[in-house]
N, C-alpha and C positions, 0 to 999 in steps of 0.2 A: 496634566501631571501622570508619570507612571510611579505606580507604589510597587515597592520591591516585595515578591511573593515570599522572600525569606523573612524581612524582618519589619514590614512594613512601613520603611522608609520612603517619604514622597522626592523623587528626583524629576529634575526638568524632563520636557518632552525629548530633548536631543541625547539625553544620556545614556549609555550602552551598559553602564555597570552601577550597581547602588553605591552612592556616596558614604553610606554608613557601613555596609557590610563586605562589600566588594563584589557580591553576586551578579549575574548575567540579569540583565532586564530584558526580559520578552516584550515582543510588541503587544500590547493588550488589546483583545478583539472586542471586549466590551467594559464599561463602566456604567457606574449607576447600579440600581437591583436586577436582579435575575434570579430566574428557578432553577436551583440546582438540586440534585440528589446528594446529601452529605451522610456521613456516619458521625454521630455525637459519641464523647466518650465522657464516662461521669466517674470520676476517682473521689472518695471519702474515707478519710481517715476514722475509723470506728469508735467512738468514745472519746475522742480527743478533747471534744467540746467541755465534756465535765472533768477531764483530768487537765486540762490549762488553767481551770479556777483554782488549783492548788501549785501552779508552778510561778515561778516569776517570771515576769514578762521576757526577760534574756532567755530564760530555759526553753520559753514556748518557741522564741525566734530561733534559738540553736536547734530545734526540733524541725520546724518547720521548713526552714531554709536549705538543706539538703534533700528533704523531703521536695518540694518545689522543683527544684534543680534537678534532679533525678526525672520527676514525673515529665518536666518539660523536654530533657534530653531525649526521654524515650519516645515522645511522640514526635519530635522532631527528627528522630532518627527513622522512622519508619514512613515520614513525609507529611506527617500532620503538624498542627501549630496549636498553641492554647489560646484559647477565646478569652477565658478569664479565670481568675481565682479566687471563691467565694468561701470565705474563711478558711477551713481546713477542706475543702474540697475544691477539685479543678476540674474545668470544662475545656476538652479538646474538641477539635473539629477536624476531619478528614473529606477532602474534596471540594476545598473552597480555601481559599482564593484561586489556589491551582488545583486542578485535580491530575491524577495518574492512572484511573482506569480502574484502578484495583484498590480504591481507598477503603473499602467495606472490610478488606482481608488487612490491609496494614493496620486499619484501627483495631482490629481483634488482636491481630498478633502484638500490637504495641500493649493493648490491655492487658493479654497474658505476660509479655515481659515485664510491667509493672507488678502484675502480681506474683510473680517469681522473685523481683526483686524484694517486695515488701516481706514475703516468707523468709527471706535468707537474712533481713535485719530485724524480722521480730516483729514486724509491722502490721496490724490489723486493719485490712482496708477491704471495702467494699466496690467492685466496678462493675459498670455497665455501657454496653455499647448498642446503640439503637440507629438505623439506616432510614431515610426518608426523605421526603420533598421537605426544602426550608426556602423563604427569601433568604436571598445574600447581597448585602451591601457591599459591593466591590470596592466602592470607596472609604469604607471604615478602616480607622486607625487604631489599632489594638492598644496599641502606646498611649494613647489619649481617652482611654476606655469607652470608646465605640461599639457598639454591640455589633455583628456583624451578621450571626446568624439568628433569625426567627421563625418560629413555625412549631406545630404541634411534635416534631421528631424531636426536639428539645424538651418539650414538658414530659414526654415517653420517655426518653433516656433517663432522666430525673427520678420519675417512679420505677423505671427497673433497678437504678440504682439502691433505693430505698428498699426493696423488694428481696434485693441479692443477699446470700448468705456471706458470712464474714469469709474472706480468702477465695473467694467465687469471682468469675466473670460471668453475667448475665446479659444475653443479648436478644433483641427483638426479631421477629418472624423476617423481615426484610433483609437484616444483617445474615439471620442463619442460613436461608434460602441461596443467599448469594456466596457464601463462602463454606459451606458444608462439602465441598469437593476438597478443600484444603485444611480443614480445622476439624477437629474429632468432638463431638457434642455428646453431652450426656442426656439420655432420654429421658421422659417421664415427669418433666418439671411443671406444676398444676400452673395454668393460667391465672394471671395476678388479677385482682381487681383492682384498678386503678383509679385514684380518685378522677373524677371529672370525665370518666370512660364509661360509654355504655354498656360496652362490651368488654369482657376479660381479655388482658393482651396476653398474647401466647410468648413463652420465652425459653429460653435454651441454656444450659450453663457449656461454656466452653473450657474442654479438657486441655487440650493440647493441639501443636500444627502438627500435620500430618506429611507435609511436603514441605522442601526448602522454600523460602522465600523467591520469588521469580520464576519459580518452574510452573508452566501451565500445560494443560493437554491440549494443545494446538492440533486436534485434529480435523482435517476438511470436512467440509458438509457431507453427509452421508448420502451415498449415491442410490438412488430409489427409482423403481419403475425402468431401468435401462440395461436389464438384463439381456435382453434379446440382442440389442446393439454391442454390448460389451462383448458380447460370446463371438458375433461375428468378426470383431477386431482381432479377438483372441484368436480366433480360427486361421485369421488371415495371416496373423503372424506366425503360427505354427507352420503354416504352410511354406512361409517365406523362409523360415530358418531350417526348416527339414528339407526342401526343394531345391533351396538357394535359387530361388526366382522373386526378382524384385516387383513391388506392386506399389501402386499409387492408390490412395484412398483421400478422399476427401468428405470431412463431416460438415453437412450443411444446417444451419440453424438460426434463428434470429438471436440476437442481444440477450445474453440471459439464460439460454434454454439448455445449457450444460456442456457445452461443446468443451470446453478446456476441464471441465470436471471429469468428463469420459476419457478425454486423453490423459488426465493424469492417472486415472486409474489403470490405464494401459500401461502407461509407463512406469510404475511401479511393478506390473506384471513382467514388462520386459525387463525391467532392473535388476528383478530378483535372479535372471538368468544370468548367463555369462554372455552379457550383451552389450552395446554401446548404446546409449541416448543421448541425442544432442537437439537441443530446442532453439528453436528462433522465430521471431515475431517482424510483421509487417506493421508499420504506423503510417497516419494518415500524413506525417512530414516527419523530417529530420531523420530518415534513414541513412547510413553511414555510405550506402551506395545504392545505386538502381537495384541491386540484387540482396537488398537489406536482409532479410533472414538467412538465406544461405552464406551470406557473408557472416553472419554471428557464427555459424556454424564452422567456416573455415577457421576464424578465428580464436573460438574454442579449443579445435584442435591444435592449433599453432599458439595457443596461449599469449595472442596478442591483445592490446589494449588499445582503444583511442587514445591513450595518453602518452602512449609508447612514441618515442622518436622514430621518425618514418624510418630510419636506416634499422634502427633496432627492430621493427615490425616486421621489415621484409627478410631480416635475419632469422627471426624465429620460424617465418613461414617456410622458408627455405631448409631449413633444418628439420622440421617436421615432414615436408616432403621428401627430404631424403631419405626418412626413416619408412616413407611408405611407398615410395616407386624408385628407390635408388638415387646415390649419388649424381651417376651422369645425367640422369634426367630430371634432377630438381630443380636445376636453375633455370632451364626453359620454362616448365611448368610454374613455376615459382613468380616467374615473370608475368605469366598469363593469367594466373589466379589474383596477383597482385593488382592487377588491371580490373579484375573482375570484383574485387571486394574492396577497392578503392586505395590501394596503397601503391598504384604505379605512379611510375616518373611520365613525364609529357611525352608522346608518342602512343601509339596504337598498335594492336595486336593486328596480324594481316587481315583477319576477318572475327566477325563472331562467332564463326564455327569453330575457330583454333580456340576460343576462350571456352566456349562448351566443351570441347574435345577436353582438356585441360581439367574442367570442373566433374565431367565424366570419370577420367581416369583417378581423379582424387575420391569421388564417391565409391569406386568399384575397389580401390585400392585399403580403403576403411574397412569396408564389408568384406574384404577377402580375411582381414585379421580376425573378424569377431562379427556377428549378426549385427546390423546396426538400423535403429530408428532415427530417421530424419524428421521432426516436428515444425511443421511452419503454421504458426498461430496467425489469426487475422489476416488471412492471405486476400480478402476482398479489399484491402488498403494496399495490396502490393502491385507495384509498375507491373506495364507488361513485359517488361525484359525478363522478370523473375517469372512470371507465369512460362514464357518460353522456354525457359531454362528449364522448369520443373516439368514440364511436359517432354524436354527433350532428354532429360535424364530418365523419365519412366520409359521412355520410347527406346533408348540405345544403351543403358546399361545391362548389362548381361553376365548369368552365371554367379551370381554374388548375392547373399542374403541380405536385402534391404527393404526397409518398408518407410515410404515416402508415406507421412501423415499430414494432410492439410487440414484447416479449419476455416469455414469461411459462412459469412452470410449470403443468403439467397441471391442478394443483388449483384453478387460476382458474376452472375450467370448473364445477367444484362449486357455486360462486356464480353463476357466468353460464351456465347450458349454453347458452341460444341466443343466445352471443357471436356479433356477426359477421350473424346472419343476417338476411334480406333487405336487405343494404346492396348499393348499385347493382353496386360493385366491390370483393370483399372475398377474400382468401385466406389458408388457415392452413396453416401449414408445420410438420410436426412434424419433429422432429431425433431421429433414433433412434440408439442406440449403434453405434459404428464396426465393420464387418465386422472378423475378424480379421487378415484379411490388412492391411487399413488401422491397423488398432491395431499391429500388429508394425512397420509402415513408420514411423507416428510415433515409436513407441519408439526406432526406430532413431535416425530424425533426431534427437531429442533428445539421446540419448545422443553421438551423433556432435559436438552443437554442444556439448554439457557436456564433451567431450574425455574421457568414459567409455567403457569397454569394451561393446561391442554385443554380446556374448556373454549380457547378461543381458534381452536385447529380448524374445525368448519368454516368459520367466516373467512379465517387467511386463503385457506385453500380456493374458495368459492372468490375472493376478490383476486388473487394471483392468476386466475385462469391458467393452470397448468405452467408458468413459467417458474423454474427453480427459483432464479433470482429474486423474482417476486414474493417467493414463498420465505425465502431468506431473510430478505429485507423486512419485510411484514413482522416475522417472529422475532427479528432482533428488536425492532421498534417497540412492541410488546413488552417484551421482555426486559428492554432498558428504562423504560417510563413506568414507575412505580404506581401511576394514576391512569394507567392503559384502559382498565374497565370504564371508566369515563369520557375517553379521550376518543374522538371519533377517528376511525382507523382511515389512512387515505386510499385512494380508490384508483390513483392512476399511478405509472412509472415514477414520475416526478414525485410525488407526494409521497411516495414510499421513501425514497431516498432522501428526500428532504426530513422527512420524520426522523429518521434514522442519524441524520447531520445535525438537526435540532436537539436530539436526545443526547449528544457527545458532549464533554467539558470545552469550555469555549477556548482554550488553548489548542485542543484536538480540532475542532473545527478550523481555526485559526491555521493551523499547519497543514490542514488536508487543502484550505484554501490556497496556501501557497504552493504545496506539492501540485496542484491541477495547475499551475504556471507552467511550470516545468514541462509537464506534459505526463502521458499515460505513465512513460517510466521516467522516474527523477533519481536523484543523489543526495547523499546526507549534507555533503557539502554545498549543493545549490540551494538547500533550507537553510543552513545555517547563515550562508550568502544574503539571504532576501530578510530573514530577521532572526538575529540571536537570541537563542532560548538556553536557560539554564537545564533544562530536563528534555531535553532533544531527545536522546536515545530512551528514555523512560516512555514519551510522548510516542516515538515510533514504537515502540514495542506494545504499548496500549492497542494501537490502531491495528497492528498485527494480531492481537488477541483478537478483537472485533472483526476481524476477518474482513476489513477494509482495506487494506495493504496487504502486499506480501514482500518479504526480503528475497532477493533473487540470488542464486548461487554464484552467477558471472555478473561481471559487471564491465559493461563498455569502457570504462574510465578506470585506470589501476589506481589502487588507492583509495577508492571512492565506493562506499557501498550502495550498492544501487536494490531501490523497489520499484514497485510497479502497483497501481492502483490494480485492486481485484476487480472491478468492473468499470467500462467506461462510464458509466450514467453517472457512477459517485463523482467520478472526475470532473463531468460536464456539468452538475449541477452543483458542485463547490466553486466551479469557474465561474458561474453565472453569477454568483454572489459578490463578486469583485466590481466597485465602480471602474468606469473606464479609465480615469486619471490613475488609479491603482494599478490596475493591469498594467498599463503603459511603463510604469516606474519598474513593477516586479520583471515584466519582462525585458528590459533593459539590464538589471540586475542578472539575471539569468543568462542573456547573451554574454556579458562580461564573463561569468564563471565559466560559461564553454569554451571560450576565446582563449582563457587562461590555461586549463586543463585538456584540452585537445589539441593546442598548439600548433605545429607547421603543417600537421598531417591533412587539415581540411575534412576531416572527418564529419565534422558538425555543419558543413555549409549551407545544408538545407533546415536544419534545425534554427541557425543560426539568422538565417534569412527570415524565418517564420517570427522569431522574437523580436529581431529588428522593426520587422514590418509592424506586428503587433504593438512596440514602442515607439512607432510614429517616425523610425528614423529611416526613411525609405532609401535614401543612399546606400546607407550599408546594407540596406534589406539587397538593393540590386546588385552591389558589389559581391555578395554572397550567392547570388542566385546565379550569376554569371558564372563564378568558379565552381558550382555544382553542375551547370551545365557543360561547361568545359569538361570538366571530370567524368560526366556519364559520357560524353561523346568520344572519349579517349577509349572508354571501356565499350563502344560499339552498343550503348543504350540510345540510339538516336531518337526514338520516341521518347524517352524522357528528356533527354538534352530538349528538345522542342517544347516541350512543356514547359519546362524550367527559363527557357530564352523569353518564351511569350510571357510567364509571371513577370519576370523581370521589366519587359517591354510594357506593360500595364502602369509598371510604379515611376516609370521615367517622365518627367515632365514634358510636354510637346515643345517647349521651346528648347529643350538639350538636344538639338538636330544631329550633334555629332555623335553621341551617345546612342542614340536612337536609331541611326546608321550604321552604327558598328553591330549593334546587337541582330539588327535586321539582316546584316550580311552573316554572322553567324547562324543566325535561325535560317537563313537559305540554304547554307551550306549543308545543316543537319538535314532539312527538307528534302534536298536533293539527294542525300545518301538513303533516304528512305524511299525514294523513287515518286515524291510527289512533286513531279517536275514544275507542274502548273502554278502550283502553290509557290515555288520556288522562285519560279520567273516573275510572279508578281510582286512578292517581297524585295527581290533584289534590287537594290539601288541603282539607278541609273548614273 
């Protein structure tokens, strides 16, 4: 049974919209009871009980009805709901059954709105807000009088309301600590001696909101302990810009060590000047071409999207090249670059060097207009064709200010031990773990930003072993769990990420799990296809605020907002939570989305193959792998084509002799083009 998060109506498991109020029904991640952090709002009409003794029942009703309606309206306007009416008191709850990530702030804003309305109406009220952990019955029906929330957080909220001054909003410590960035508070309120409490309860009077709703200080994680590396990169950029001399830099480091954060700092430095920055990323599957990251650079310049019609995308590329290299040469080089980035028609360029020459001309023309930085993220996932291209650009581009910045894990050197050797200008920069002092400093900064106690900084720094990602995740986990002081901290990467996910509202966790099926990069439309959610934008915004995902400025699919997991580990852990049957179903849904949005261009053949394979649709996966292999071969990425043909061959049943012969014939041709003559002869069907 699906329970509507808006009105509490029960609906069938197959319903997509509530039969009572029409709200979209999200697939519920959990039912039954669970522990959640909620914010409780208590509102009471002062002196109304004594006053009602002298009033006619109809007069009492005439006063209470608009009061109840307005309070309910304000609570719901900010995303909360009424838990119950108790005489002339109202108890509201934020954070259950649907959480938005900023429920504590919403609760205070709603309380302030009710206070302001009551003042205008001449009503005397006392309001309190308290945030803490509660037991939440996800199956509770408010219309039946079921109690959804239970815990000390409710009792404390009631005590705070009793102690509040007339016409004020009094909040508890957790509410204050989590909202003081956006709410102004009056200092100096004396701790309250509450019944049943061994210690006085700290409290603050909320005065007003000091920032509009929805605005968040989304600053990146502070960069600590990387001054030397950043100075090196800035110095290289300065020489590139002043001397008009290309330079290739590869930043090596394990996952989570801060490669992307360092690059972001340099991007901001470069972007503040009269310079161009283009960003591309390699992925373990699903690249639009073997030259994935560079293809993204080209498409960004051309403003071409994967969802464009093939002719439209080519026209955009030709127009962009006409501005760069002139109309006379635009058609020829556009044809070559089209093959390189996966926009080409059947047929091949004369040879790969011709394609690489057009790529070189493209880069030189860009950089001749203004100093340019090309960022290649996650190069360890790159195909050898892209590595060849990148080294070729570094070796042959001349006389223009261009910085080629690559980020990679050290294992890339296992495949390319001589990477960068012999180039005229190459720098390898190794990011090591932070020192103990820098780790402690970063932990303190993050805890301070998250308004959590800095007493855990030493333990966080020790557990994280100098990895900034681990420090960030540990700090976030500590801050998000109100019981952090009694909860054993995780000691491994998986435990850190799992703790962070466990601390999230159920819908956010569910959304991350769905996004993990799409991949490291995902789209809003794909998530909507997997499971309709009434508050999808709000949930994505909350995940952004938590620095779990980021909204990307450029999308591969036009009209679709693109997001990316901030860290691969978060995606991996979320994905592993799905049972196999659910994985298969979701992969099939994502494959359908990609087929519809990318259309005839075939830009998602590899991603489609991945999703169809994981969905158990092996024949569809084979078809996509073959199409991707053909496309790679036309672009003279023969090694990549070989890998794709082999992957297809592994999925074809042994009794499908005809298809196996066809694939082996194509594989032999590709191997022969690589001069693997012996292998080609062995595989060529007789």
